[in-house]
Backbone and ligand atoms as CSV (ligand in chain L), in Angstrom:
chain,resi,resn,atom,element,x,y,z
A,1,UNK,N,N,77.843,109.841,125.139
A,1,UNK,CA,C,78.409,108.810,124.272
A,1,UNK,C,C,78.245,107.447,124.933
A,2,UNK,N,N,78.287,106.453,124.117
A,2,UNK,CA,C,78.120,105.090,124.637
A,2,UNK,C,C,78.961,104.122,123.828
A,3,UNK,N,N,79.460,103.120,124.513
A,3,UNK,CA,C,80.177,102.054,123.808
A,3,UNK,C,C,79.182,101.221,123.011
A,4,UNK,N,N,79.601,100.797,121.832
A,4,UNK,CA,C,78.775,99.892,121.034
A,4,UNK,C,C,79.478,98.536,120.964
A,5,UNK,N,N,78.710,97.507,120.692
A,5,UNK,CA,C,79.292,96.165,120.574
A,5,UNK,C,C,79.991,96.010,119.233
A,6,UNK,N,N,81.230,95.542,119.280
A,6,UNK,CA,C,81.975,95.292,118.052
A,6,UNK,C,C,81.509,94.005,117.383
A,7,UNK,N,N,81.517,94.015,116.063
A,7,UNK,CA,C,81.230,92.806,115.283
A,7,UNK,C,C,82.564,92.236,114.806
A,8,UNK,N,N,82.622,90.910,114.727
A,8,UNK,CA,C,83.881,90.242,114.391
A,8,UNK,C,C,83.765,89.437,113.110
A,9,UNK,N,N,84.936,89.181,112.483
A,9,UNK,CA,C,85.003,88.404,111.258
A,9,UNK,C,C,84.178,87.126,111.413
A,10,UNK,N,N,83.381,86.833,110.415
A,10,UNK,CA,C,82.458,85.700,110.491
A,10,UNK,C,C,81.023,86.197,110.619
A,11,UNK,N,N,80.863,87.426,111.152
A,11,UNK,CA,C,79.540,88.059,111.229
A,11,UNK,C,C,79.195,88.581,109.823
A,12,UNK,N,N,78.072,88.141,109.297
A,12,UNK,CA,C,77.794,88.462,107.894
A,12,UNK,C,C,77.560,89.963,107.647
A,13,UNK,N,N,77.271,90.724,108.681
A,13,UNK,CA,C,77.049,92.164,108.475
A,13,UNK,C,C,78.327,92.840,107.950
A,14,UNK,N,N,79.484,92.280,108.302
A,14,UNK,CA,C,80.760,92.855,107.842
A,14,UNK,C,C,80.972,92.648,106.346
A,15,UNK,N,N,80.144,91.813,105.727
A,15,UNK,CA,C,80.283,91.512,104.301
A,15,UNK,C,C,79.250,92.228,103.450
A,16,UNK,N,N,78.423,93.045,104.098
A,16,UNK,CA,C,77.381,93.756,103.352
A,16,UNK,C,C,77.842,95.152,102.970
A,17,UNK,N,N,77.174,95.709,101.957
A,17,UNK,CA,C,77.486,97.056,101.499
A,17,UNK,C,C,76.643,98.047,102.297
A,18,UNK,N,N,77.285,99.088,102.792
A,18,UNK,CA,C,76.569,100.090,103.591
A,18,UNK,C,C,75.865,101.109,102.706
A,19,UNK,N,N,74.826,101.711,103.267
A,19,UNK,CA,C,74.019,102.701,102.537
A,19,UNK,C,C,74.543,104.120,102.748
A,20,UNK,N,N,74.371,104.949,101.717
A,20,UNK,CA,C,74.700,106.365,101.825
A,20,UNK,C,C,73.873,107.009,102.946
A,21,UNK,N,N,74.444,108.028,103.568
A,21,UNK,CA,C,73.736,108.788,104.595
A,21,UNK,C,C,73.160,110.033,103.930
A,22,UNK,N,N,71.827,110.186,103.841
A,22,UNK,CA,C,71.267,111.331,103.119
A,22,UNK,C,C,71.526,112.662,103.817
A,23,UNK,N,N,71.546,112.645,105.147
A,23,UNK,CA,C,71.806,113.882,105.888
A,23,UNK,C,C,72.478,113.525,107.215
A,24,UNK,N,N,73.473,114.342,107.588
A,24,UNK,CA,C,74.123,114.108,108.882
A,24,UNK,C,C,73.355,114.891,109.939
A,25,UNK,N,N,72.525,114.173,110.663
A,25,UNK,CA,C,71.683,114.790,111.699
A,25,UNK,C,C,72.168,114.324,113.087
A,26,UNK,N,N,71.396,114.641,114.113
A,26,UNK,CA,C,71.812,114.295,115.485
A,26,UNK,C,C,72.035,112.793,115.650
A,27,UNK,N,N,71.188,112.019,114.981
A,27,UNK,CA,C,71.298,110.562,115.088
A,27,UNK,C,C,72.637,110.064,114.514
A,28,UNK,N,N,73.025,110.638,113.385
A,28,UNK,CA,C,74.302,110.247,112.775
A,28,UNK,C,C,75.468,110.754,113.625
A,29,UNK,N,N,75.317,111.990,114.152
A,29,UNK,CA,C,76.376,112.538,115.016
A,29,UNK,C,C,76.574,111.663,116.254
A,30,UNK,N,N,75.474,111.157,116.808
A,30,UNK,CA,C,75.584,110.287,117.977
A,30,UNK,C,C,76.295,108.982,117.608
A,31,UNK,N,N,75.968,108.462,116.431
A,31,UNK,CA,C,76.652,107.256,115.954
A,31,UNK,C,C,78.157,107.514,115.841
A,32,UNK,N,N,78.517,108.655,115.245
A,32,UNK,CA,C,79.937,108.996,115.087
A,32,UNK,C,C,80.641,109.055,116.445
A,33,UNK,N,N,80.000,109.691,117.416
A,33,UNK,CA,C,80.614,109.822,118.748
A,33,UNK,C,C,80.725,108.469,119.441
A,34,UNK,N,N,79.707,107.654,119.313
A,34,UNK,CA,C,79.758,106.306,119.906
A,34,UNK,C,C,80.852,105.468,119.256
A,35,UNK,N,N,80.997,105.621,117.941
A,35,UNK,CA,C,82.041,104.874,117.232
A,35,UNK,C,C,83.424,105.300,117.718
A,36,UNK,N,N,83.615,106.610,117.920
A,36,UNK,CA,C,84.909,107.089,118.415
A,36,UNK,C,C,85.195,106.516,119.794
A,37,UNK,N,N,84.190,106.550,120.662
A,37,UNK,CA,C,84.392,106.040,122.017
A,37,UNK,C,C,84.771,104.550,121.974
A,38,UNK,N,N,84.089,103.815,121.115
A,38,UNK,CA,C,84.353,102.377,120.984
A,38,UNK,C,C,85.754,102.143,120.429
A,39,UNK,N,N,86.127,102.950,119.421
A,39,UNK,CA,C,87.454,102.838,118.819
A,39,UNK,C,C,88.558,103.084,119.860
A,40,UNK,N,N,88.389,104.136,120.661
A,40,UNK,CA,C,89.403,104.445,121.682
A,40,UNK,C,C,89.464,103.349,122.740
A,41,UNK,N,N,88.309,102.805,123.104
A,41,UNK,CA,C,88.260,101.758,124.126
A,41,UNK,C,C,89.132,100.556,123.730
A,42,UNK,N,N,89.130,100.271,122.406
A,42,UNK,CA,C,89.867,99.096,121.928
A,42,UNK,C,C,91.187,99.470,121.250
A,43,UNK,N,N,91.645,100.733,121.468
A,43,UNK,CA,C,92.937,101.190,120.952
A,43,UNK,C,C,93.050,101.104,119.437
A,44,UNK,N,N,91.960,101.407,118.730
A,44,UNK,CA,C,92.017,101.437,117.277
A,44,UNK,C,C,92.362,102.827,116.768
A,45,UNK,N,N,92.695,102.926,115.476
A,45,UNK,CA,C,92.956,104.227,114.859
A,45,UNK,C,C,91.871,104.581,113.834
A,46,UNK,N,N,90.934,103.661,113.633
A,46,UNK,CA,C,89.817,103.917,112.722
A,46,UNK,C,C,88.715,102.916,112.986
A,47,UNK,N,N,87.487,103.314,112.623
A,47,UNK,CA,C,86.358,102.391,112.781
A,47,UNK,C,C,85.299,102.752,111.746
A,48,UNK,N,N,84.638,101.737,111.225
A,48,UNK,CA,C,83.562,101.934,110.258
A,48,UNK,C,C,82.252,101.418,110.865
A,49,UNK,N,N,81.136,102.061,110.482
A,49,UNK,CA,C,79.851,101.761,111.114
A,49,UNK,C,C,79.458,100.275,111.083
A,50,UNK,N,N,79.738,99.528,109.991
A,50,UNK,CA,C,79.372,98.103,110.008
A,50,UNK,C,C,80.036,97.335,111.153
A,51,UNK,N,N,81.179,97.831,111.638
A,51,UNK,CA,C,81.874,97.151,112.737
A,51,UNK,C,C,81.114,97.249,114.056
A,52,UNK,N,N,80.138,98.178,114.106
A,52,UNK,CA,C,79.247,98.231,115.270
A,52,UNK,C,C,77.819,97.865,114.842
A,53,UNK,N,N,77.721,97.196,113.692
A,53,UNK,CA,C,76.434,96.629,113.289
A,53,UNK,C,C,75.499,97.571,112.565
A,54,UNK,N,N,76.022,98.714,112.093
A,54,UNK,CA,C,75.185,99.706,111.413
A,54,UNK,C,C,75.636,99.821,109.955
A,55,UNK,N,N,74.743,99.550,109.025
A,55,UNK,CA,C,75.112,99.565,107.602
A,55,UNK,C,C,74.914,100.957,106.995
A,56,UNK,N,N,75.643,101.919,107.569
A,56,UNK,CA,C,75.645,103.288,107.051
A,56,UNK,C,C,77.065,103.659,106.681
A,57,UNK,N,N,77.190,104.530,105.644
A,57,UNK,CA,C,78.520,104.913,105.180
A,57,UNK,C,C,79.085,106.006,106.086
A,58,UNK,N,N,79.568,105.563,107.244
A,58,UNK,CA,C,80.140,106.449,108.257
A,58,UNK,C,C,81.434,105.828,108.764
A,59,UNK,N,N,82.490,106.649,108.822
A,59,UNK,CA,C,83.761,106.184,109.387
A,59,UNK,C,C,84.311,107.253,110.336
A,60,UNK,N,N,85.122,106.812,111.279
A,60,UNK,CA,C,85.844,107.742,112.148
A,60,UNK,C,C,87.309,107.329,112.156
A,61,UNK,N,N,88.184,108.326,112.244
A,61,UNK,CA,C,89.626,108.063,112.190
A,61,UNK,C,C,90.356,108.997,113.150
A,62,UNK,N,N,91.320,108.424,113.886
A,62,UNK,CA,C,92.251,109.221,114.672
A,62,UNK,C,C,93.583,108.475,114.652
A,63,UNK,N,N,94.459,108.889,113.726
A,63,UNK,CA,C,95.760,108.210,113.616
A,63,UNK,C,C,96.798,108.869,114.528
A,64,UNK,N,N,96.292,109.517,115.553
A,64,UNK,CA,C,97.131,110.107,116.599
A,64,UNK,C,C,98.042,111.198,116.063
A,65,UNK,N,N,97.519,111.984,115.115
A,65,UNK,CA,C,98.250,113.147,114.628
A,65,UNK,C,C,97.608,114.413,115.200
A,66,UNK,N,N,96.778,114.238,116.230
A,66,UNK,CA,C,96.154,115.381,116.885
A,66,UNK,C,C,94.828,115.771,116.279
A,67,UNK,N,N,94.367,115.009,115.282
A,67,UNK,CA,C,93.103,115.344,114.643
A,67,UNK,C,C,92.165,114.145,114.637
A,68,UNK,N,N,90.887,114.442,114.795
A,68,UNK,CA,C,89.859,113.410,114.764
A,68,UNK,C,C,88.965,113.691,113.559
A,69,UNK,N,N,88.722,112.668,112.767
A,69,UNK,CA,C,87.873,112.838,111.590
A,69,UNK,C,C,86.616,111.993,111.712
A,70,UNK,N,N,85.485,112.626,111.425
A,70,UNK,CA,C,84.198,111.935,111.374
A,70,UNK,C,C,83.669,112.162,109.969
A,71,UNK,N,N,83.507,111.089,109.217
A,71,UNK,CA,C,83.148,111.224,107.804
A,71,UNK,C,C,81.911,110.405,107.467
A,72,UNK,N,N,80.999,111.042,106.758
A,72,UNK,CA,C,79.876,110.323,106.166
A,72,UNK,C,C,80.081,110.301,104.656
A,73,UNK,N,N,79.692,109.215,104.021
A,73,UNK,CA,C,79.793,109.042,102.569
A,73,UNK,C,C,81.196,109.349,102.022
A,74,UNK,N,N,82.258,108.863,102.682
A,74,UNK,CA,C,83.610,109.152,102.175
A,74,UNK,C,C,83.832,108.476,100.821
A,75,UNK,N,N,84.472,109.221,99.934
A,75,UNK,CA,C,84.721,108.708,98.593
A,75,UNK,C,C,86.109,109.143,98.150
A,76,UNK,N,N,86.911,108.195,97.700
A,76,UNK,CA,C,88.245,108.534,97.202
A,76,UNK,C,C,88.104,109.013,95.763
A,77,UNK,N,N,88.487,110.264,95.535
A,77,UNK,CA,C,88.326,110.825,94.197
A,77,UNK,C,C,89.649,110.903,93.442
A,78,UNK,N,N,90.749,110.651,94.172
A,78,UNK,CA,C,92.044,110.611,93.499
A,78,UNK,C,C,93.016,109.835,94.378
A,79,UNK,N,N,93.937,109.129,93.759
A,79,UNK,CA,C,94.967,108.481,94.570
A,79,UNK,C,C,96.257,108.397,93.771
A,80,UNK,N,N,97.377,108.308,94.503
A,80,UNK,CA,C,98.669,108.215,93.832
A,80,UNK,C,C,99.658,107.475,94.715
A,81,UNK,N,N,100.671,106.914,94.083
A,81,UNK,CA,C,101.742,106.240,94.798
A,81,UNK,C,C,101.303,104.908,95.374
A,82,UNK,N,N,102.187,104.326,96.160
A,82,UNK,CA,C,101.920,103.002,96.718
A,82,UNK,C,C,102.690,102.862,98.020
A,83,UNK,N,N,102.090,102.175,98.969
A,83,UNK,CA,C,102.772,101.850,100.223
A,83,UNK,C,C,102.327,100.458,100.649
A,84,UNK,N,N,103.243,99.720,101.240
A,84,UNK,CA,C,102.908,98.407,101.785
A,84,UNK,C,C,103.287,98.399,103.256
A,85,UNK,N,N,102.343,98.036,104.093
A,85,UNK,CA,C,102.630,97.973,105.528
A,85,UNK,C,C,101.661,97.011,106.189
A,86,UNK,N,N,102.008,96.652,107.411
A,86,UNK,CA,C,101.179,95.715,108.156
A,86,UNK,C,C,99.910,96.396,108.653
A,87,UNK,N,N,98.802,95.698,108.526
A,87,UNK,CA,C,97.521,96.197,109.037
A,87,UNK,C,C,96.912,95.210,109.997
A,88,UNK,N,N,96.042,95.741,110.816
A,88,UNK,CA,C,95.192,94.934,111.680
A,88,UNK,C,C,93.807,95.553,111.660
A,89,UNK,N,N,92.889,94.965,112.401
A,89,UNK,CA,C,91.510,95.452,112.386
A,89,UNK,C,C,90.834,95.019,113.681
A,90,UNK,N,N,90.074,95.911,114.275
A,90,UNK,CA,C,89.401,95.559,115.534
A,90,UNK,C,C,88.411,94.412,115.343
A,91,UNK,N,N,87.938,94.218,114.115
A,91,UNK,CA,C,86.993,93.130,113.841
A,91,UNK,C,C,87.691,91.806,113.526
A,92,UNK,N,N,89.030,91.867,113.382
A,92,UNK,CA,C,89.807,90.653,113.078
A,92,UNK,C,C,90.990,90.631,114.053
A,93,UNK,N,N,90.707,90.518,115.341
A,93,UNK,CA,C,91.732,90.821,116.353
A,93,UNK,C,C,92.934,89.886,116.349
A,94,UNK,N,N,92.777,88.682,115.812
A,94,UNK,CA,C,93.872,87.707,115.911
A,94,UNK,C,C,94.835,87.763,114.726
A,95,UNK,N,N,94.535,88.596,113.724
A,95,UNK,CA,C,95.345,88.551,112.499
A,95,UNK,C,C,96.017,89.887,112.191
A,96,UNK,N,N,97.162,89.770,111.525
A,96,UNK,CA,C,97.854,90.935,110.970
A,96,UNK,C,C,98.367,90.512,109.603
A,97,UNK,N,N,98.549,91.477,108.724
A,97,UNK,CA,C,99.105,91.124,107.427
A,97,UNK,C,C,99.470,92.373,106.646
A,98,UNK,N,N,100.364,92.204,105.690
A,98,UNK,CA,C,100.832,93.325,104.881
A,98,UNK,C,C,99.847,93.568,103.734
A,99,UNK,N,N,99.443,94.833,103.605
A,99,UNK,CA,C,98.490,95.234,102.570
A,99,UNK,C,C,99.079,96.409,101.796
A,100,UNK,N,N,98.890,96.395,100.487
A,100,UNK,CA,C,99.331,97.499,99.635
A,100,UNK,C,C,98.200,98.520,99.501
A,101,UNK,N,N,98.526,99.777,99.685
A,101,UNK,CA,C,97.540,100.879,99.578
A,101,UNK,C,C,98.180,102.040,98.821
A,102,UNK,N,N,97.365,102.983,98.352
A,102,UNK,CA,C,97.950,104.197,97.769
A,102,UNK,C,C,98.700,105.004,98.838
A,103,UNK,N,N,99.748,105.683,98.445
A,103,UNK,CA,C,100.489,106.531,99.392
A,103,UNK,C,C,99.708,107.798,99.718
A,104,UNK,N,N,98.986,108.308,98.694
A,104,UNK,CA,C,98.200,109.532,98.903
A,104,UNK,C,C,96.801,109.324,98.351
A,105,UNK,N,N,95.814,109.870,99.042
A,105,UNK,CA,C,94.454,109.853,98.505
A,105,UNK,C,C,93.827,111.229,98.708
A,106,UNK,N,N,92.919,111.564,97.817
A,106,UNK,CA,C,92.049,112.714,98.037
A,106,UNK,C,C,90.666,112.154,98.320
A,107,UNK,N,N,90.099,112.540,99.442
A,107,UNK,CA,C,88.800,112.009,99.847
A,107,UNK,C,C,87.790,113.149,99.967
A,108,UNK,N,N,86.597,112.875,99.472
A,108,UNK,CA,C,85.488,113.818,99.620
A,108,UNK,C,C,84.472,113.172,100.546
A,109,UNK,N,N,83.914,113.944,101.473
A,109,UNK,CA,C,82.997,113.375,102.465
A,109,UNK,C,C,82.092,114.462,103.023
A,110,UNK,N,N,81.110,114.049,103.779
A,110,UNK,CA,C,80.249,114.991,104.495
A,110,UNK,C,C,80.677,114.989,105.959
A,111,UNK,N,N,80.925,116.160,106.502
A,111,UNK,CA,C,81.413,116.230,107.884
A,111,UNK,C,C,80.239,116.230,108.872
A,112,UNK,N,N,80.570,116.338,110.153
A,112,UNK,CA,C,79.521,116.209,111.177
A,112,UNK,C,C,78.521,117.365,111.151
A,113,UNK,N,N,78.885,118.454,110.468
A,113,UNK,CA,C,77.949,119.575,110.322
A,113,UNK,C,C,77.173,119.519,109.007
A,114,UNK,N,N,77.229,118.369,108.377
A,114,UNK,CA,C,76.524,118.142,107.112
A,114,UNK,C,C,77.048,119.003,105.968
A,115,UNK,N,N,78.342,119.341,106.043
A,115,UNK,CA,C,78.998,120.097,104.972
A,115,UNK,C,C,79.921,119.160,104.195
A,116,UNK,N,N,79.976,119.386,102.871
A,116,UNK,CA,C,80.883,118.596,102.040
A,116,UNK,C,C,82.298,119.136,102.219
A,117,UNK,N,N,83.235,118.232,102.455
A,117,UNK,CA,C,84.633,118.626,102.588
A,117,UNK,C,C,85.485,117.728,101.712
A,118,UNK,N,N,86.673,118.226,101.432
A,118,UNK,CA,C,87.615,117.465,100.629
A,118,UNK,C,C,88.980,117.602,101.284
A,119,UNK,N,N,89.723,116.527,101.383
A,119,UNK,CA,C,91.067,116.660,101.937
A,119,UNK,C,C,92.015,115.669,101.290
A,120,UNK,N,N,93.309,115.992,101.411
A,120,UNK,CA,C,94.345,115.090,100.931
A,120,UNK,C,C,94.981,114.418,102.124
A,121,UNK,N,N,95.182,113.128,102.019
A,121,UNK,CA,C,95.775,112.364,103.109
A,121,UNK,C,C,96.956,111.584,102.569
A,122,UNK,N,N,97.905,111.312,103.464
A,122,UNK,CA,C,99.136,110.657,103.057
A,122,UNK,C,C,99.542,109.646,104.127
A,123,UNK,N,N,100.280,108.620,103.732
A,123,UNK,CA,C,100.847,107.684,104.699
A,123,UNK,C,C,99.786,106.941,105.486
A,124,UNK,N,N,99.977,106.884,106.805
A,124,UNK,CA,C,99.066,106.115,107.662
A,124,UNK,C,C,97.630,106.623,107.570
A,125,UNK,N,N,97.463,107.938,107.452
A,125,UNK,CA,C,96.119,108.507,107.352
A,125,UNK,C,C,95.427,108.017,106.070
A,126,UNK,N,N,96.168,108.023,104.970
A,126,UNK,CA,C,95.617,107.531,103.700
A,126,UNK,C,C,95.263,106.052,103.812
A,127,UNK,N,N,96.140,105.301,104.454
A,127,UNK,CA,C,95.911,103.861,104.652
A,127,UNK,C,C,94.638,103.636,105.465
A,128,UNK,N,N,94.471,104.406,106.525
A,128,UNK,CA,C,93.290,104.239,107.390
A,128,UNK,C,C,92.005,104.550,106.609
A,129,UNK,N,N,92.033,105.598,105.800
A,129,UNK,CA,C,90.846,105.949,105.007
A,129,UNK,C,C,90.484,104.796,104.068
A,130,UNK,N,N,91.479,104.248,103.391
A,130,UNK,CA,C,91.220,103.138,102.460
A,130,UNK,C,C,90.673,101.918,103.204
A,131,UNK,N,N,91.272,101.604,104.336
A,131,UNK,CA,C,90.841,100.449,105.136
A,131,UNK,C,C,89.380,100.620,105.592
A,132,UNK,N,N,89.047,101.815,106.065
A,132,UNK,CA,C,87.682,102.025,106.585
A,132,UNK,C,C,86.650,102.066,105.451
A,133,UNK,N,N,87.015,102.663,104.319
A,133,UNK,CA,C,86.072,102.671,103.184
A,133,UNK,C,C,85.846,101.242,102.695
A,134,UNK,N,N,86.878,100.415,102.723
A,134,UNK,CA,C,86.696,98.999,102.379
A,134,UNK,C,C,85.575,98.371,103.217
A,135,UNK,N,N,85.571,98.689,104.515
A,135,UNK,CA,C,84.524,98.128,105.392
A,135,UNK,C,C,83.125,98.485,104.878
A,136,UNK,N,N,82.971,99.682,104.323
A,136,UNK,CA,C,81.649,100.127,103.849
A,136,UNK,C,C,81.209,99.341,102.619
A,137,UNK,N,N,82.174,98.661,101.993
A,137,UNK,CA,C,81.874,97.848,100.811
A,137,UNK,C,C,81.961,96.353,101.116
A,138,UNK,N,N,82.013,96.018,102.399
A,138,UNK,CA,C,82.039,94.603,102.783
A,138,UNK,C,C,83.380,93.929,102.598
A,139,UNK,N,N,84.442,94.725,102.504
A,139,UNK,CA,C,85.790,94.180,102.283
A,139,UNK,C,C,86.607,94.293,103.577
A,140,UNK,N,N,87.287,93.211,103.930
A,140,UNK,CA,C,88.169,93.209,105.103
A,140,UNK,C,C,89.623,93.170,104.643
A,141,UNK,N,N,90.530,93.694,105.491
A,141,UNK,CA,C,91.935,93.753,105.060
A,141,UNK,C,C,92.479,92.359,104.742
A,142,UNK,N,N,91.934,91.329,105.407
A,142,UNK,CA,C,92.434,89.961,105.151
A,142,UNK,C,C,92.210,89.546,103.700
A,143,UNK,N,N,91.237,90.187,103.029
A,143,UNK,CA,C,90.999,89.897,101.607
A,143,UNK,C,C,92.138,90.423,100.735
A,144,UNK,N,N,92.892,91.385,101.271
A,144,UNK,CA,C,93.896,92.091,100.468
A,144,UNK,C,C,95.324,91.786,100.891
A,145,UNK,N,N,95.490,90.892,101.853
A,145,UNK,CA,C,96.838,90.639,102.383
A,145,UNK,C,C,97.730,90.048,101.292
A,146,UNK,N,N,98.916,90.661,101.140
A,146,UNK,CA,C,99.854,90.158,100.139
A,146,UNK,C,C,100.958,89.341,100.797
A,147,UNK,N,N,101.021,89.411,102.131
A,147,UNK,CA,C,102.083,88.705,102.843
A,147,UNK,C,C,101.629,88.567,104.292
A,148,UNK,N,N,101.566,87.341,104.813
A,148,UNK,CA,C,101.162,87.161,106.191
A,148,UNK,C,C,102.266,87.670,107.119
A,149,UNK,N,N,101.830,88.218,108.241
A,149,UNK,CA,C,102.798,88.786,109.187
A,149,UNK,C,C,103.813,87.744,109.634
A,150,UNK,N,N,103.367,86.495,109.776
A,150,UNK,CA,C,104.294,85.467,110.295
A,150,UNK,C,C,105.241,84.933,109.224
A,151,UNK,N,N,105.125,85.459,108.005
A,151,UNK,CA,C,106.069,85.056,106.957
A,151,UNK,C,C,107.210,86.036,106.797
A,152,UNK,N,N,107.138,87.132,107.546
A,152,UNK,CA,C,108.146,88.180,107.363
A,152,UNK,C,C,109.505,87.736,107.866
L,1,NI,NI,NI,89.048,97.363,110.149
């Protein structure tokens, strides 16, 4: 595994739409592992490939519930409820803000073995999935802030 360079707000790559991954092969698996290493290095709970300069639909998540997720082509196929909480982002290190997200999501994705999987996520895990999928569409949490942290 290797650390990758993080991209920061203002870098236009963070505003581009990422491409679908046709097959999860060794190259994609290496990207996933490098992204995890980079995420842990900077104490994040999720990371999307554009944040390391790669416009592929790949995200990794570890919300410290004992599980690590590596997802290619993640897609939310159902959502319910609502939650509002403060978010941050490794690509926007100086800012925090309250963002509204679904309380529960069902996500379909391709796992590291190139198998299609589906899971239901709730709370922080659901929030992380939504935040990382936003990155794949060129959206940053600052676009969705409903209340600045310093106004609380
Ligand atoms: Ni982020």
